[in-house]
C-alpha positions as CSV (number, residue, x, y, z in Angstrom):
1,M,-3.4,-2.6,17.6
2,N,0.1,-2.0,16.3
3,I,0.8,-1.4,12.6
4,L,4.1,-1.5,10.8
5,H,4.3,0.4,7.5
6,I,7.0,-0.1,4.9
7,S,7.0,1.0,1.2
8,D,9.0,1.3,-2.0
9,L,11.6,-1.4,-1.2
10,H,12.7,-1.3,-4.9
11,F,14.5,-4.6,-5.1
12,G,16.7,-4.4,-8.2
13,S,18.9,-1.6,-9.4
14,W,17.3,0.9,-7.0
15,H,17.6,-1.2,-3.9
16,W,19.9,0.4,-1.4
17,Q,23.4,-0.8,-0.2
18,G,22.2,-1.2,3.4
19,N,22.2,-4.4,5.3
20,D,18.8,-6.1,4.9
21,S,19.5,-8.5,7.7
22,L,19.9,-5.6,10.2
23,L,16.8,-3.9,8.8
24,L,14.8,-7.2,9.3
25,E,16.2,-7.5,12.8
26,K,14.9,-4.0,13.6
27,L,11.5,-4.6,12.0
28,N,11.1,-7.9,13.9
29,S,11.9,-6.3,17.2
30,L,8.6,-4.5,17.0
31,E,5.3,-6.1,18.0
32,A,3.3,-5.5,14.9
33,D,-0.2,-7.0,14.5
34,I,-0.4,-6.0,10.9
35,V,2.4,-5.2,8.4
36,I,1.5,-3.0,5.4
37,N,3.7,-2.8,2.3
38,T,2.3,-0.1,0.0
39,G,4.0,-1.1,-3.2
40,D,7.0,-0.7,-5.5
41,S,8.6,-3.9,-4.1
42,T,10.6,-4.0,-7.3
43,C,12.4,-1.6,-9.7
44,E,11.6,-3.0,-13.2
45,A,9.1,-5.7,-12.4
46,L,11.6,-8.5,-13.2
47,E,10.9,-11.9,-11.9
48,S,14.3,-12.0,-10.1
49,E,13.3,-8.7,-8.3
50,F,10.0,-10.1,-7.2
51,E,11.8,-13.2,-5.9
52,A,14.3,-11.1,-3.9
53,A,11.5,-9.0,-2.5
54,S,9.6,-12.2,-1.5
55,H,12.6,-13.6,0.3
56,F,12.8,-10.3,2.3
57,L,9.1,-10.0,3.1
58,Q,8.8,-13.7,4.2
59,K,11.4,-13.0,6.9
60,I,9.2,-10.4,8.5
61,E,7.7,-12.1,11.6
62,C,4.0,-11.2,11.3
63,Q,1.1,-13.4,10.3
64,N,-0.8,-10.4,8.8
65,L,1.5,-9.1,6.1
66,I,-0.4,-7.3,3.4
67,S,1.2,-6.0,0.2
68,I,-0.2,-4.0,-2.8
69,M,1.3,-3.3,-6.2
70,G,3.2,-0.1,-7.1
71,N,3.8,1.4,-10.5
72,H,7.3,-0.1,-10.8
73,D,5.7,-3.6,-10.2
74,K,3.6,-3.3,-13.3
75,L,6.0,-2.1,-15.9
76,H,5.2,-4.9,-18.3
77,G,2.3,-7.4,-18.9
78,R,3.7,-10.1,-16.5
79,G,4.1,-7.8,-13.5
80,S,0.7,-8.7,-12.0
81,E,1.4,-12.4,-12.6
82,F,4.8,-12.2,-10.8
83,F,3.3,-10.1,-8.0
84,K,0.6,-12.8,-7.4
85,K,3.2,-15.6,-7.6
86,Y,5.8,-14.1,-5.2
87,I,4.3,-11.3,-3.1
88,N,0.5,-11.5,-2.6
89,H,-2.1,-13.7,-4.2
90,P,-5.4,-12.5,-2.8
91,E,-8.9,-13.3,-4.0
92,L,-9.2,-10.6,-6.7
93,I,-12.0,-8.1,-7.2
94,Y,-13.2,-8.0,-10.8
95,P,-15.2,-5.2,-12.4
96,L,-18.9,-5.6,-12.3
97,N,-19.3,-4.5,-15.9
98,P,-16.1,-5.3,-17.8
99,D,-17.4,-3.7,-21.0
100,N,-17.6,-0.3,-19.2
101,V,-14.0,-0.1,-17.9
102,S,-12.0,3.0,-18.8
103,K,-8.6,2.1,-17.2
104,S,-5.9,1.6,-19.8
105,G,-4.3,-1.9,-19.7
106,L,-6.8,-3.3,-17.3
107,F,-7.0,-6.3,-19.6
108,I,-3.9,-7.3,-21.6
109,K,-6.1,-8.1,-24.6
110,L,-8.9,-5.8,-25.7
111,R,-10.9,-8.8,-26.8
112,F,-10.8,-11.6,-24.2
113,H,-12.5,-14.9,-23.6
114,N,-11.2,-15.5,-20.1
115,V,-11.2,-12.5,-17.7
116,F,-9.0,-14.3,-15.2
117,E,-6.2,-14.8,-17.7
118,N,-6.1,-11.2,-19.1
119,Y,-6.9,-9.1,-16.0
120,T,-4.0,-7.0,-14.6
121,D,-5.7,-5.3,-11.6
122,V,-4.8,-6.6,-8.1
123,S,-7.6,-5.1,-5.9
124,F,-8.9,-7.1,-3.0
125,V,-10.7,-7.2,0.3
126,R,-9.4,-9.1,3.3
127,T,-10.3,-9.3,7.0
128,V,-7.9,-10.0,9.8
129,S,-8.5,-10.5,13.5
130,V,-6.5,-8.5,16.0
131,A,-7.2,-8.7,19.7
132,G,-10.8,-9.9,19.1
133,K,-11.6,-7.1,16.6
134,T,-12.2,-7.6,12.9
135,V,-10.1,-5.3,10.7
136,L,-11.2,-4.9,7.1
137,V,-8.3,-4.2,4.7
138,I,-9.2,-2.9,1.2
139,G,-6.4,-3.0,-1.4
140,V,-7.1,-0.6,-4.3
141,D,-4.9,-1.0,-7.4
142,S,-4.2,2.5,-8.7
143,I,-1.5,1.2,-11.1
144,V,-1.8,1.6,-14.9
145,M,0.3,-0.9,-16.8
146,L,3.4,0.7,-18.4
147,R,2.7,4.0,-16.7
148,H,3.7,5.8,-13.5
149,R,0.6,7.9,-13.1
150,G,-2.2,6.5,-11.1
151,Y,-5.8,5.7,-12.1
152,V,-8.5,3.7,-10.3
153,E,-11.1,1.8,-12.2
154,V,-14.6,2.9,-11.1
155,E,-16.1,-0.5,-12.0
156,V,-13.7,-2.1,-9.6
157,L,-14.6,0.4,-6.8
158,N,-18.3,-0.5,-7.5
159,A,-17.4,-4.2,-7.1
160,I,-15.6,-3.5,-3.9
161,A,-18.6,-1.5,-2.6
162,E,-20.9,-4.4,-3.5
163,Q,-18.7,-6.9,-1.6
164,I,-18.3,-4.9,1.6
165,R,-21.9,-3.7,1.7
166,D,-23.1,-6.3,4.2
167,M,-19.8,-7.0,6.0
168,N,-19.4,-6.4,9.7
169,Y,-16.0,-5.1,10.9
170,D,-14.6,-2.9,13.7
171,E,-11.9,-1.0,11.7
172,C,-11.3,-0.4,8.1
173,L,-7.9,0.3,6.4
174,L,-7.6,1.3,2.8
175,L,-4.3,0.7,0.9
176,C,-3.4,2.5,-2.3
177,H,0.0,3.1,-3.8
178,H,-0.7,6.6,-5.1
179,S,-1.4,9.4,-2.7
180,V,-5.0,10.6,-2.6
181,L,-4.1,13.9,-0.9
182,G,-0.7,14.7,-2.4
183,T,1.0,14.5,-5.7
184,D,4.4,14.5,-7.5
185,E,5.5,14.2,-11.1
186,A,3.4,11.0,-11.5
187,P,0.1,11.9,-9.9
188,F,-3.2,10.1,-9.3
189,E,-5.3,11.2,-12.2
190,N,-8.8,10.5,-10.9
191,S,-8.1,10.5,-7.1
192,L,-11.5,12.2,-6.5
193,R,-13.2,9.0,-7.5
194,L,-11.3,7.2,-4.6
195,T,-12.0,10.1,-2.2
196,D,-15.7,9.8,-2.9
197,F,-15.5,6.1,-2.2
198,I,-13.6,6.8,1.1
199,D,-16.2,9.3,2.1
200,K,-19.2,7.2,1.1
201,H,-18.0,4.2,3.1
202,N,-16.8,6.2,6.1
203,I,-13.2,5.0,5.8
204,A,-11.0,6.8,8.3
205,H,-7.5,5.4,7.5
206,V,-5.7,5.4,4.1
207,F,-2.1,4.1,3.6
208,C,0.1,4.9,0.6
209,G,3.6,5.2,-0.7
210,H,4.9,6.2,-4.2
211,T,6.4,9.6,-3.6
212,H,9.3,8.5,-1.3
213,E,8.2,11.2,1.1
214,L,6.8,11.2,4.6
215,S,3.4,12.8,4.8
216,I,0.7,12.3,7.4
217,R,-2.3,14.5,6.7
218,Q,-6.1,14.7,7.1
219,S,-8.9,15.5,4.7
220,I,-12.2,16.9,6.1
221,D,-15.3,17.0,4.0
222,L,-17.6,19.6,5.5
223,Y,-20.5,18.7,3.3
224,R,-21.0,15.0,4.1
225,P,-19.4,15.4,6.7
226,H,-16.4,13.0,6.9
227,R,-12.7,13.0,7.7
228,F,-9.9,10.6,7.0
229,T,-6.2,10.4,7.7
230,Q,-3.7,9.5,5.0
231,Y,-0.4,7.9,6.1
232,M,2.3,8.1,3.5
233,C,5.6,6.3,4.2
234,G,8.8,7.2,2.5
235,S,11.0,4.6,0.8
236,S,12.1,1.9,3.2
237,S,15.2,0.7,1.2
238,S,15.8,2.7,-2.0
239,T,18.8,4.5,-3.4
240,D,16.5,7.4,-4.4
241,L,17.2,9.6,-1.4
242,V,16.6,13.0,-3.1
243,R,13.3,13.5,-1.2
244,E,13.6,11.6,2.1
245,S,16.0,9.3,4.0
246,N,15.1,5.6,4.1
247,M,12.4,5.0,6.7
248,F,9.6,2.9,8.1
249,L,6.7,3.9,10.3
250,F,5.3,2.1,13.3
251,Y,1.8,3.1,14.5
252,E,1.6,2.1,18.2
253,N,-2.0,1.8,19.6
254,F,-3.3,2.6,16.2
255,G,-6.6,4.5,16.0
256,S,-6.8,5.1,19.8
257,N,-6.2,8.3,21.8
258,Q,-2.9,6.7,23.0
259,M,-1.7,6.4,19.4
260,K,2.0,7.2,18.8
261,I,3.7,7.3,15.4
262,H,7.3,6.0,15.5
263,I,9.3,7.3,12.5
264,T,12.5,5.4,12.1
265,R,15.1,6.5,9.6
266,M,18.0,4.3,8.6
267,F,21.5,5.3,7.5
268,P,23.9,2.7,6.1
269,E,27.3,3.1,7.6
270,N,29.9,0.5,6.3
271,E,28.6,-2.9,7.4
272,T,26.0,-1.6,9.9
273,L,22.9,0.6,10.0
274,R,22.4,3.7,12.1
275,F,18.7,4.2,13.2
276,E,17.3,7.6,14.2
277,E,13.8,7.5,15.8
278,E,11.2,10.2,16.2
279,I,8.0,9.7,18.1
280,I,4.9,11.7,17.5
281,P,1.9,11.5,19.8
282,V,-1.3,11.8,17.8
283,H,-4.8,12.5,18.8
284,V,-7.1,10.7,16.4
285,P,-10.6,12.2,16.1
286,P,-13.5,10.0,15.2
287,G,-13.9,9.3,11.4
């Protein structure tokens, strides 16, 4: 199984001056079974930015393209609506007990008659088939409306747990915009809640973005015991280059002992793009 990982495209005022057509040509030259987009497809959550991001993503040649929201995608009350209209409209996971939620802005109105109309979280569960294997993809919305810091709603995690309890699958991938194992000036406030969920459900692979930095690290719980790997991709097409160059990651033979991580950095030069690739062989221990 091959996975392509992009993140933080930031269509809008932060979107780079590189040639998107050349980037798409490079992305489509890879044989990706799954494409993961870990959020911040826009800069200010404007409808025009979502529309531009949609045009780009639709040109990626992969049947299994899965996107989640980033903090820049939910900077106003209509961000979730635009995301579902233009980027990804999954079957949403709703909190088991709406009266017990603690996440700010989870509902646009504090008193609501229709949960579906006022709900801003975009968490979901999806299965895809790759080479005869069933891959479970869990999208966890860590975004708080109008804020850059992350927070996951425990009632939503409980609802996800209820849904996947009796599901059969060969591999599980969890997608979350904020880093569980790292931080920056806009951290994940209750990341331990998600770490507990990851450990409890024996999830071995977590994908994130947000910090615009490349980071691939493991967490080992000696008490349970359990370990998981977090794959953080830097920005794939943003002008914010203080931390990292623009990049995407390609995981060849993902999850196997033959796994290789291809790190491709892109440098706009006049009307073209220069690509620099680094390949890292990785031994993946059992989860």
